[in-house]
N, C-alpha and C positions, 0 to 999 in steps of 0.2 A: 603710426599711420601718416605721419607728416613727412613729405618728401624733403628731407633735410638738404640734400645736395642741390636740388632745384631751387629751394628757397635761398641757399647761400649764393647761387649764381645770379639771383635777382636782387641781392642785397637785402634780403629779408632775414632779420635776426629772430631765431627761435629760442625762447628762454625756458628754463625750468626753475623749480624751487627746491633745491637740495637741502635736506636737513630740516625743512619746515615741519615735516611729519615725523621726525626722528623719535620724539618722545612717545607718540602714539604707538609706533612700531615696536619700540623698546619694551613698552609695557606688555604688548601681546606676545613678544618673544619670551619674556619672563613667565607669563601665564602659560604659554605652550610648554615650556620646560617643566613647570609644576604639574601640568596635566599629564605629561609623559611619565613623570616620576611617581605620581600618586594616581591610582586609577579612579579619579574623580568622575570621569565620564561613565565608566562602567557602573559605578555606584549609583549615579543619578538615574541611569537607565534601569537599574534594578528596582529602585524606588518607584519609578514611573510604571513599570510592569506589574508591581505589586501594590498599587495605590488603593485597591479595593479590599486588601487584606486587613481585617480588623485587628489582627495581631502583628501588624507590620513592625512595630517597635521591637517586639521580642524576636521576630524573625531576623531583623537587621543585625541584632547582636550576634546571631549565629552566622549570618552571611558575610559580615564585614571583613572577615579574614580573607575572603576571595578577592577583595579589592585593596589589600595591603600594598604599600609601596615603599619607596625609599626617600630619604631626605636629601636635599641638595647641599647641605652644609658639609664641608670637607671634600666634596666631589671636585674633580678636575673639569673645568669648562674650557673648551678650545674655541676661540673666535677667529674665523677666517675673514679678514677684512676689518680694518679699524678706521672706518669712516665715521660719519655723524652717528649712525645707529650702533655700530660695533663698539664704539667708545662708551656710549651710554650703557649698553648691556654689560660691558666689562666692569664699569664702576659699580653698578647695582649688584652684580654678582659678587664682587669683593665684599660689599656690605652684608651680603647674605652668608658670608663665611666660606665662599668657594675659593678654590685655588684656580686662578685664571691665567690662561696662556693665550697670547695673541700673535697672529701672523699677518703681516702686511708689508711687503717690500716697498710699497709706495706711500706709506703713511705720511700725511701732511703735517706741517709744523703746527697748525691749529689743533689737529687731532692729538698730536703728541703732547701738547700743553695741557689738554683737557683729560688725558688718560691718567688713571691712578698709577702712582709710582710702584705699586705692589703688583701690577700686571706684568707677567713674565713675557717678554717679547722674544719669540723664537725666530730663527732664520730660515727654517725649512718647514714647509707645511706637513711633511711626514712626521715631524715631532708631535704635531697636533693629533694626527691619525693614530699614532702608536701609544700615546700616553693619556688621552683624555676620555673621560666617561661620557661627556656630553659635548657635541660639536654643533656650532651654529654658523651659518654662512651669511656673509654680508658683503658680497662683491658684485660689481656690475657684470652684465651679460655681454661678453666679448667672444670672439672666436677662440681666444686662448683659455677662456673659462667655461665655455659651453661643455656640459657633460663632465665637469671636473670631478664630481662625485659619482664614480662608477665602480665597476668590479675591482679594478686595481686599487683604488683608494679604500674601498670597503674592506678588502682583504687585509689591509695594513692596520685596520682599526681594532680596538679592544673588543672582546666578546661582550655582548650586552650593551653596546654603545647606543646612546640616544642621539638622533640626528634631527636638527631643526633647519627648515628652509623658509625664511621670510624675505628672501631677496628676489630670485627669479626661478620659475619652475624648471627652465631648461638647463640650469646649472647642475641638476641632478638627473642621472639616468635612473628613473624610477622603477624600471623593470629590474634593474640590478638591485635596487633597494628592496623590492618585494622578495627577491631571491635571498637577500641577506636576512630578511625577517623570517623567512621559511626555515633557513638554516640555523637560526638562533644567534646569528652574528649581530643583528640589529634588534634592540629591544623595542624601540618605538621610532616612528618617523612622523614628525609634525610638519605640516606644510600649510601655507596660506594660499595655495593655488589649486583649487579643485579641478580634477580631470578624471576621465573614466579609468585611468590606470590605477589610481590610489583611492578613489572615493569608495568608502564602505569596506575597504580591505582590512583584513586582520593585521593589527600592529600599526595601523596608520590613523593618525588624528588629522583630519583635513578640515581646515577652516575656510569659509567662503570669502577670502581676500579682504579681511577686516583690518589689516595692519594700520592703515591710515584713516580708517572710517570712524573718526571721532569729530565732534564739533570743534574741538580745539585745533586739530590738525588742519581741518578745512579752513578755519579762520586764519591760521598761521600761513598757509599756502597762499591764500588770497592776498593777505597783507604784504607778503614778501614779493608776490608777482607785481602788485601795484607799485611798490618801491622801485623794483627793477625797471619797470616801464617808465616811471617818472624820471629816473636818473638817465635813462637812454634818450627819451624824448627831449628833455630839457638840456642835457649836457653832452649827449652822444656817447656816454660811458656804457660799456657792455660788461655785465657781471652775470655769471651763471647761464651762459648761452650753450646750447648743444651743437650749434653749427658754426659759431664764430669764437675767436679767442677772447678771454677776458682782457679788457683794455679800459683803464680808468685814469683820466687826467683831472678828476675833481671838477669843481665848478669853474666855468670859463670866466676869467676876469678880463680878458682881452676884448678887442672890438669885434673880432670874428673867430669862428671855429667851423671847420669843415671836417666831414668824415668820408673816407674813401673805402669802398668795398672792392677788393681786387684779388686777382690770382696771386698765389705765393710764388712769384718768379723773380729772377734777378733784375736789377736796375730799375725797379718800379719807383723807389724813393728818389733816385736821381732824376727821373723824368718828372716826378711831381714837383720837386724843388726847383727844377729848371723853369717850369711854367711860371712860378711865382717870381723867380729872378727876372725873367723876361718882362714881367709886368711891373717890376719895381716894388713888389709887395713883400714886406719883411715878415719872416716867420719867427715868432717869439718862443714857440714850444712845439714839440712834436712827439708822437708815440706811435710805434708800429709793432703789431703783434700778429703772429701767424698760428694757424691751426690746420694741419694737413695741407691741403691744396689751396686753401683760401687765407687771406690776410685782411687786416683792418688797420687803417692809418688815420689818426686824428692830428690835425694841424691847427694851432692857434695863430692868429694873424693880427698885425697892428691895425689893419683896416679891413672892413668887410670884403669878402670875395665878390667880384662882379659876375654877372651872368656870362660874360665872355670867358672869364677865367674858368668857371664851372664847365662850360662847353668844351674848353680845351682839355681839361682833366678827363672829362667823360669820353673824349675821343681817343685817349691813350689805349692801345691794345692791352687787354688784360684787365681793364677796369670794368666792374659790374655796374657800379652805381656811385654817384657822388651826392652827398647830402649836406645841405647847409644847416648847421646846428644853430649858428648865431651870425 
């Protein structure tokens, strides 16, 4: 609900805290997988419905066969998206004796370092669809990923597949999922996003968005947000922004540092440096990063920038805002 483009044009940086809740989500993904493989929910509901039966223990021995399930050991788990959460899920699944396949054409260096060497990295998502018993999605919601799990993808999946969605509800065409359940193609669909399409439907286990709802996740997010804001306010560094690029020059050891928010167009750096040259102010270090139509430039100076210098920079066409960091 934050107008990111408008914030960017005003030089307002919007941060998020990626990965701070990864462990909490990972644990719920594993729980969802187990709930889908073993009809624990059905069993609990049966006990609740028969709570007044004096012979419930004896009846349970007779009824438990109706809630029999399968184990995850030796099953093939396909993970679409190997970010902070996907990597953690993959590593835990390997320890549970699963055969893990991962697909992510944009996997980061950090994620790759943390990923178990036993995870099989596939180059085509269709390999996940065609070979895995359980599939879990961990990708951002983009135009290219919206509805990525629909009829075409489901048709390629193994009969009796279990599908987990703890990422974004719009990644999955849930009407197609219900049809897949009806036809026996999908054994269970587990989602952390309640809506009228899947709530209470046969074959669906819908959780009320509890992925990051742990004390630890909330604390981690708060701590991470504070660190990001302190680094930005004290040093001008941007890390984990959703509307500006990452740009980090560390702690400023020079007399001055300014930050310029501007459009990502040609010759901006030339205009900035010319202003300092005209004033005889020496630049000791500089960094420029861009993200889409916006860019961010940090400049370290031998002497503090004057008010006149800031006004000159602010007057350059395409500059949104100039901030004196030091």
